[in-house]
N, C-alpha and C positions, 0 to 999 in steps of 0.2 A: 484509526490509527493516523496521528496527524504527522508526515513527513513532509519534510520542505527541502527544497532545493536550494543551498547557499554556494553551490560551486563557484559560481560567478564572483561572489563576494569574496571567497576565499581565494579565488585566483589571482586576486592582486596581491595576495601576502606570498604565495607559495603554490607550487603544482605538484602534488604528492599522488603518485599512481597508487590505484587501489583496485579491488575487484569489481566496483559497480563500474569501470569503464567496460568490463565486458559481460555485462547481462545481457541476455538474449532478446531478441526483440520479436515482434509479432510476423515481421515480413520473412524471418528465417523458418516459421513454419510452413510457409507457402514454398520453400525450396527443398523440404526434404524429399530423400527417393522413395518412392513408394511404388513397388512393381505393379504391371498391368494386373487386374483382377484382386489386387488389395486393397484394403482400406484401414483406416487409423483407428485404434481404440486408446482413450485417454483416460489418465488418473490425475488428479492433483490434490495437494493436502496444503493447509495452513498451518504454521505453527506461530501463533502470536506471543509465545513465550520469548521469541527472538527480540522483541520490543517491549519495552516498559515505560508508561507514561512516567514524567516526573511533574508534579503540580508545582505551581507557582503561586503568588499571591495575586489579589485582584489588580493591583497596583502593577506589578511586572506583566500579567496578561495582556495590556495595553499594548505593548509592544508587537503582539502576535495578532493584530487586526487582520481581517479579511476584506480585501477589496472586491465588487464595488458595494457603496453603503447600500442600505435597503431601508424601506419605511417600517417605523416600528412596530406597525401592525403584524407584521410578517413574523415577529419574533413571540408573539404572545402566546401560542401552544408550546413554545419549548419549554423545557425543565428548568433550564437555567433562568428562564425570566420568571417562574413561580418559586423555586427553591431558593433563590438568592435575592429576589427582590431588587435587581439593580436599578430598575426605573425609580423606585421609592428612595433608594440612596443616593441617585443622580439629582433628583429635585432638591436634596437637601445640600448638595453642592452649589457655589455660587460661579457665575462666568461673569469676567468683566470684558466690555469691549473698549479698549483704549482710545478709540476715536470717540466715545460718548463720555467716558468716565476719567478720562486722562490716566495718570500712573498711580491714582490712590494715594498720593501723599498727603492728603488732607482728610483721610478717612471717609471719602464717600462709600455709602452704601452699595453692595455690589449688584447686580442684576441677577434676578432669578432665572434659573435655567426652565424654558418653558419645553415641555414634550406633549406632542400631540401624535394621534394615529399616524402622521403623515411624516412626524420628523424623521429625517434620514440618519439613519445609526448603523454602526458597524458592528460585525459579528467579531469575537476575539476567543482565542484557545486559551484556557487556564491551565496550560501545560509547556514544558520546556519543547521546543521546536526540534523535533526529532532530525537527523542529517546533519546537525550542525557539529563542529569537532570531532569528524571522522568516525560518528556514530555508526553510518551506515555500512562504511568499509568493514569495521570492527565486526558487526554482526554478520556481514556477508561470509566473511572470512573464515567466522568460527562456525556458521552452519555449514559452508562447503567442507571445513575440515571433519566435522560431525560425520556427514554423510559419506565422505570417502573414506573414513575409519571404518565404516560398514559394509563395503564393498560397492556403494552407490556413486553416482556421477564419474563414472568410468571415463577414459579419454576417448574411447571409440562410442560414438552416439551422443557425447556431450555436445548441448548446444551453447555457444559461447560466442558472444559478438565480434565479428569481422573475421571468423576463422570458417572455413570450408568443412562441412562435415560428411563424410562417405556414409555410403548405406549401412545399414545397423540393424540388430534384431530389435532394439529398443533405443529411443532417444530419450534423453534426459536432460532437465533444464532447471536451475535455480533464480529465482527472484527476491531477494532477501529473505522473507519467510514463508514463499511459496515454493515448493517442491513439486513439480510435473514430471509425467513421463508417458511417451506416445510408442505404441508399438504396431506394426504393421501386421494384418490379420487377413485372411481371406474374406472377400465380400461376403461369403456366406455366414461367416461368424458375427457380422455386423447385425444380425438378426438379434431381437431382444430374445434374453435368455440362452442365448448361445455360450459354449464355454469361454474361461477366463483367459485373458492375455496375460502376456510377458510384462506388459506395463503392470498389470494388477500384482504380479508376484514382486516387483519393485515397490510397489506402493504399500504392500503389507510388511515388507520388510522395514520399509521407513517409518511407518506407523509404530510398528512394535519397538524400534528403537527408541523413538519419541516417547514412547510410554513408558519404557525402562529407565530412562533419563528424567522421566518429570517433566518433560516440555509438552504443556498444554497448549491447545490451539481451539479452531472452530470447526468442530467435526461436523456440525450441518452444511458445512460450506464445500465439504470435501467433495470432488468429483471421482467417480469410481467405475472405471470402465466404461465409458459413455462413447456413444458413436457421434454424438454431437456436443461441442465443448467449446467453451472460450479459454485460450491459453495464451498469454502476454499480450492479450489485446486481438487476438486474432481466433477466429471461429473456425473450427475443424468439423466438417460436416461430411460422414462416412455412413449415412442411412442407406440401406440396402434397397437399391430399386431392380424390379425385373426389367 
């Protein structure tokens, strides 16, 4: 999913407060209150249906270039290179160096575009840059409302940026389309094959409601009651040690 941060550009026009300002950060995971003799079990689910890509024309995609440029040979194995034959179409175009050909007022022949393996080129996304026009804010707000309507993301234990979180039986958070929850458990239960945690119960509720609402996602990416997991950029390691 292509998500771009255009808040700086929008800030020149107006500042509109939205839920993205309160997304939980990885540093918050390290501040959770976990009693002595306890570890954490983690669950994460991804619901890609909260984002949809909007395709654009080839001409419009040129405004979505990715920096820095790379040699053309780096793109040889990409699907776009073979499916759309960008190189062949580029060679049919003409480029003009005004220092050599002037303004073409007398109909001078334009120079051929030379493409070699080392020619620097830019990658580009053939889709609308998500995150523009408050797209992120709408999607976060919709997702939060959906989960809260089913008893999840309660105030106690919910991780929100710049808000202190007191000890709770389960901690929950949402980052756009990723819902996660962590539950303190005795270290003995961090052994492989131990009983399920409270985080797993919350995870199952979310998955059930997603299925009922027809919200698809990336099930292979789910993290289910793991003792070692990455959450919002922070790694949680509660492996049992004698």
